[in-house]
C-alpha positions in Angstrom: 101.6 83.6 58.6 99.9 83.0 55.7 99.7 85.7 52.7 96.6 86.4 53.3 96.3 87.1 57.0 95.1 89.9 58.0 95.8 92.3 61.9 93.8 95.3 62.8 95.3 97.9 65.3 92.6 99.8 67.8 93.6 103.5 68.8 90.8 103.7 71.5 89.9 106.7 72.7 86.0 107.8 74.3 84.3 108.8 71.5 86.0 107.7 68.5 88.2 104.8 67.2 90.7 105.0 65.2 91.4 101.3 62.7 94.3 100.7 61.1 94.3 97.8 59.0 96.7 95.0 57.0 98.2 92.1 55.6 100.8 91.5 57.8 102.7 89.9 54.7 102.1 93.2 52.8 103.4 95.5 55.7 106.4 97.8 54.4 108.1 97.9 58.1 109.4 101.2 57.3 109.3 104.3 59.6 105.9 106.3 59.4 106.5 109.9 57.9 108.3 107.1 55.2 105.3 104.8 54.6 102.1 107.1 53.6 100.4 104.4 51.8 102.0 101.1 52.7 99.1 99.0 52.2 97.3 99.9 55.5 93.4 100.8 55.2 92.1 102.9 57.7 88.7 104.3 59.3 86.8 105.7 62.1 83.9 104.8 64.1 82.2 106.0 67.7 82.1 103.8 70.5 78.1 103.4 71.4 76.3 100.3 70.7 75.3 101.2 66.8 79.1 102.3 66.3 80.7 98.9 67.9 78.5 97.3 65.7 79.2 98.9 62.0 82.9 98.4 63.7 82.4 94.8 63.6 81.0 94.7 60.6 83.5 95.9 58.7 86.5 94.4 60.3 84.4 90.5 59.2 84.4 92.1 56.0 87.9 93.2 55.6 88.7 89.6 56.4 90.7 90.8 59.7 91.7 87.8 61.3 93.7 88.9 64.5 92.6 92.2 66.7 95.1 94.5 68.7 94.6 97.6 70.9 95.9 99.9 73.6 95.1 100.1 77.2 93.3 103.3 77.4 91.6 103.4 80.7 88.9 101.9 81.2 88.0 102.8 77.5 88.9 99.3 76.1 86.0 97.1 77.1 83.0 98.1 75.5 85.2 97.2 71.7 86.9 93.9 73.6 83.4 92.8 75.0 82.2 93.3 71.7 84.4 91.9 69.8 85.0 88.7 71.6 84.6 85.6 70.3 85.0 86.4 66.6 88.8 87.7 66.5 92.0 86.5 68.2 91.9 90.2 70.3 95.2 91.2 72.0 95.7 94.1 75.1 98.9 95.7 74.6 100.6 98.1 77.0 99.7 101.6 76.6 103.8 102.4 77.1 105.1 99.5 74.5 103.2 101.5 71.3 104.6 104.6 73.1 105.4 107.2 69.4 108.4 109.2 69.3 108.3 112.7 70.3 105.9 115.2 68.3 104.9 112.4 66.0 101.8 111.3 67.4 98.7 110.5 65.2 95.6 108.2 66.2 95.6 106.5 62.7 100.0 106.4 63.4 99.6 105.0 66.9 96.7 102.2 64.6 99.6 101.7 61.9 102.3 100.6 64.9 99.8 98.5 66.6 100.3 96.7 63.6 103.4 96.6 63.2 104.5 95.9 66.6 102.7 93.3 67.5 103.6 91.4 64.1 107.2 91.4 64.9 106.6 90.6 68.1 108.0 93.7 69.9 104.7 94.4 72.0 104.1 94.1 75.6 101.0 92.4 76.0 98.7 92.2 78.9 96.5 89.3 80.5 93.3 89.6 79.8 91.1 86.9 81.4 88.1 84.6 80.8 84.7 86.2 80.7 83.9 83.9 84.0 87.1 85.1 86.3 86.6 88.5 85.3 83.2 88.1 86.8 85.2 86.8 90.0 87.4 89.3 90.1 84.7 92.5 90.2 83.2 90.8 93.0 86.7 90.9 94.9 88.1 93.9 93.9 84.0 95.4 94.9 84.9 93.3 98.4 87.6 95.0 98.6 86.3 98.8 98.0 83.9 98.1 100.7 85.7 97.1 103.3 87.8 100.4 101.9 84.9 102.3 102.3 84.6 100.7 106.5 87.6 101.8 107.0 87.3 105.0 105.8 84.2 105.7 107.5 85.7 104.1 111.4 88.1 106.8 111.3 86.1 109.0 110.2 84.0 108.3 113.7 86.8 108.4 115.4 87.3 112.2 114.3 84.0 112.6 115.4 84.8 111.3 118.9 88.0 113.3 118.7 85.7 116.7 118.2 83.7 115.4 121.4 86.6 114.6 123.8 85.4 111.3 124.4 88.5 108.9 124.1 86.8 105.9 123.6 88.9 104.3 121.1 92.0 105.0 123.5 90.7 101.8 125.5 88.8 99.3 123.1 90.5 97.7 121.4 87.8 97.6 118.5 85.8 100.7 118.2 83.3 99.1 116.0 83.1 95.7 117.9 79.8 94.6 120.3 80.4 97.0 123.6 81.8 100.3 120.8 78.3 99.5 118.9 76.6 99.5 122.3 78.1 102.5 123.5 78.3 104.8 120.0 74.5 104.1 119.3 73.6 105.3 122.9 75.5 108.4 122.1 73.7 108.8 118.8 70.5 108.9 120.7 70.8 111.2 123.5 72.4 108.9 125.9 75.4 111.6 128.3 75.6 109.8 131.4 78.7 108.6 131.5 78.5 105.6 134.1 75.5 104.6 131.7 77.5 104.9 128.9 80.2 102.6 130.7 78.0 100.7 131.7 76.7 99.0 128.2 80.3 98.1 127.8 80.8 94.3 127.7 82.4 92.4 130.9 84.8 91.3 128.4 86.5 94.8 128.3 89.8 94.5 130.9 89.1 98.4 131.2 88.2 99.5 134.9 84.5 101.1 134.8 85.7 103.8 136.1 88.5 104.5 133.4 85.9 104.1 130.5 83.6 107.4 132.7 86.5 109.2 132.3 87.1 108.4 128.6 83.5 108.9 128.5 83.4 112.6 129.7 83.1 114.8 126.7 80.4 117.9 124.9 78.4 115.9 122.5 76.1 118.6 120.7 73.4 118.2 118.4 75.3 117.8 115.6 77.7 115.6 116.3 74.8 113.0 117.4 72.8 113.7 113.5 76.4 112.6 112.4 77.5 110.1 115.0 73.3 108.8 113.6 74.6 108.9 109.8 78.1 107.8 110.2 76.1 104.2 112.1 73.5 103.8 109.9 76.5 104.1 106.5 78.5 101.6 108.4 75.4 98.8 108.5 74.6 99.4 105.1 78.7 98.7 104.4 78.7 95.8 106.7 75.3 94.4 104.6 76.7 94.5 101.5 79.7 93.1 102.6 77.9 90.0 104.2 76.0 89.8 99.8 79.2 89.6 98.4 81.1 86.9 100.7 77.4 85.1 100.4 78.0 85.4 96.0 82.0 85.0 95.8 80.9 81.3 97.8 78.1 80.9 94.7 81.1 81.5 92.4 83.4 80.2 93.4 82.1 77.1 94.6 83.2 74.9 91.9 86.6 76.4 92.3 86.2 74.7 95.9 89.6 72.3 95.4 92.4 75.3 94.6 90.6 77.2 96.8 91.4 74.0 99.5 94.7 73.8 98.0 95.6 77.4 99.1 94.3 77.5 102.0 96.9 74.9 103.1 99.6 77.7 102.7 100.9 79.5 105.9 99.4 82.8 105.5 96.6 82.8 103.3 93.6 82.0 104.9 89.6 82.0 102.8 89.4 86.2 101.7 93.3 86.0 100.6 92.4 82.6 98.4 89.0 83.8 96.8 91.4 86.8 95.3 94.5 84.9 94.3 91.5 82.7 92.3 90.0 85.3 91.1 93.5 87.4 89.7 95.1 83.6 88.2 92.9 81.8 88.0 92.2 78.5 89.2 95.5 76.7 88.0 97.2 79.7 86.7 97.5 78.1 82.9 98.1 81.0 81.6 101.6 81.2 82.9 104.1 79.0 81.3 106.8 79.7 85.0 106.7 80.6 88.8 108.9 83.4 87.3 106.3 84.5 84.4 103.7 85.3 87.6 105.8 87.0 89.7 107.1 89.1 86.9 104.0 89.9 86.3 102.4 90.4 89.9 105.9 92.5 90.8 106.9 90.7 93.3 111.0 89.7 91.3 113.4 92.2 90.7 113.1 94.8 87.9 116.5 95.6 85.8 117.3 99.2 84.8 121.0 98.5 83.1 123.4 101.1 80.8 126.9 100.6 79.8 126.8 97.3 81.9 125.8 99.5 85.5 123.4 98.4 86.7 121.2 101.6 88.1 117.7 100.3 89.7 116.4 97.1 90.7 113.4 98.4 91.4 110.3 95.8 91.3 107.5 96.8 89.0 104.4 97.5 89.6 103.1 94.4 88.7 99.2 93.6 89.9 98.6 95.5 92.8 95.8 93.5 94.1 97.9 90.5 94.5 101.1 92.5 96.0 98.2 93.7 98.4 97.2 90.1 99.2 100.9 88.4 99.2 102.2 91.1 102.0 100.6 90.6 104.1 100.3 86.7 103.4 104.2 86.6 103.7 104.4 88.4 107.3 102.0 85.7 108.4 103.9 82.7 107.0 107.1 84.1 108.0 105.0 84.5 111.7 103.5 80.7 111.7 107.2 79.4 110.8 108.7 80.8 113.5 106.2 79.5 116.1 106.6 76.1 114.6 110.6 76.8 114.9 109.7 77.4 118.4 107.9 74.3 119.0 111.1 72.6 118.3 112.4 73.7 120.7 112.3 72.1 124.2 111.9 74.6 127.2 114.7 73.9 128.9 117.4 76.1 130.1 119.9 75.1 127.4 117.6 75.3 124.3 116.6 78.9 125.5 121.0 80.0 125.2 121.0 77.8 122.2 118.1 79.7 120.7 118.6 83.4 122.1 122.9 82.5 120.8 121.8 81.0 117.3 118.4 82.7 116.0 118.4 85.9 117.7 116.1 87.5 120.3 114.2 90.7 117.7 111.4 89.4 115.2 115.0 90.8 113.0 116.9 87.9 113.7 114.7 84.7 114.6 115.3 83.1 111.2 118.8 83.8 111.6 120.4 80.5 109.9 117.1 79.7 108.3 115.4 80.8 105.1 113.5 83.4 105.2 109.8 83.6 103.6 110.7 87.9 102.9 113.7 85.7 100.1 111.8 82.9 99.5 109.6 82.9 95.9 106.7 83.7 97.8 104.5 83.6 94.8 105.6 80.4 93.0 105.3 78.2 95.5 101.4 79.7 95.7 101.3 79.1 92.1 102.8 75.6 92.5 99.6 74.8 95.4 97.1 76.0 92.8 97.9 73.7 89.9 100.3 70.8 91.6 96.1 69.4 92.7 98.1 68.5 96.5 98.6 70.9 99.3 101.9 70.9 100.6 102.8 69.8 104.3 104.2 73.3 105.8 104.3 74.3 109.3 102.0 75.7 111.3 99.9 75.4 108.7 96.7 75.7 109.6 93.5 72.5 107.6 91.5 73.7 105.5 88.2 73.0 107.9 90.5 75.3 110.5 91.2 78.4 107.5 87.3 77.7 106.6 86.2 78.7 110.2 89.0 81.9 110.2 88.0 83.3 106.9 86.7 87.2 108.6 90.8 87.5 109.8 92.2 87.4 106.3 
């Protein structure tokens, strides 16, 4: 770095920010209690629009080239946005800048950020580009709506149990076509089990007599009111989910090649592909190696060693969204490879004996002697799919067109 290169450290709070600026060539690498006057310029600003504008102007006048701040809850976002494009920015993990116990001050935290980033001792977080952040907002909103739908279904089932109606015990999908018809009729006053059972689709395998018995209950007016409101909320949630799906299709239309390549990976559907692209970008360019990406996601062993003894190999927390996508995807990939393996063995008595003796009879033994997906670096494979520019042949993989057709199943 040149002699005139200045770095600003920012301790972010909800209402105020504490700033310390120093020329990196003039920073004395001393403990805070030994360096009261060590060339730092400090200031305090508010976090409203006018306060942040004054703060950005002050940094420009101070000749700052680089800025580092802590990831304090969501309060760092306004500071980041007002400085974006004007300075080189870093977002530090809060634990990486922890102060010794009993020696924590706001300006001390800001100065420590400058010292540690200049010394290369600060763990930094990955902040995507503005366009990618929009993709993330959409995928996160869709996930929250999916969770809300699951919670609402649980509330409806709990309400039915309070009325002694056991509909969910005999319908595979309580909120499917038959379930919606029956629930709507109950909410609007119908109580005759024969009428309610007749609303079920002919494809329902449960006999009508069993359904009639399951639909005999004691429904009070208050139950009908609550059920009607929950069904209305369900319709709103599903309409919003459809709107978000359309927005995602629009925003990620330009990333279709990356999405198509990811769809070639067994166990990854359109929703999962959208989530992966939103989290790591269309080419995973921010991650130098697959190992870096696996570490960032949190799907590699951790390390806690002292005196040559490893006390824990627990994986780091990593990126929760990517872990959520890859965990069920790995299970589907395992199932796809299992089906492919079975297809390679002729359906003969000898082949069956071979399969039982060499592959095992249970799901846990099915890949004995074959490399299991659970032991493979799933994330590096996905990273290569995104960046290589070509789909890899994999057993049991659906074509991209087929995968698009089953979007709702992922």
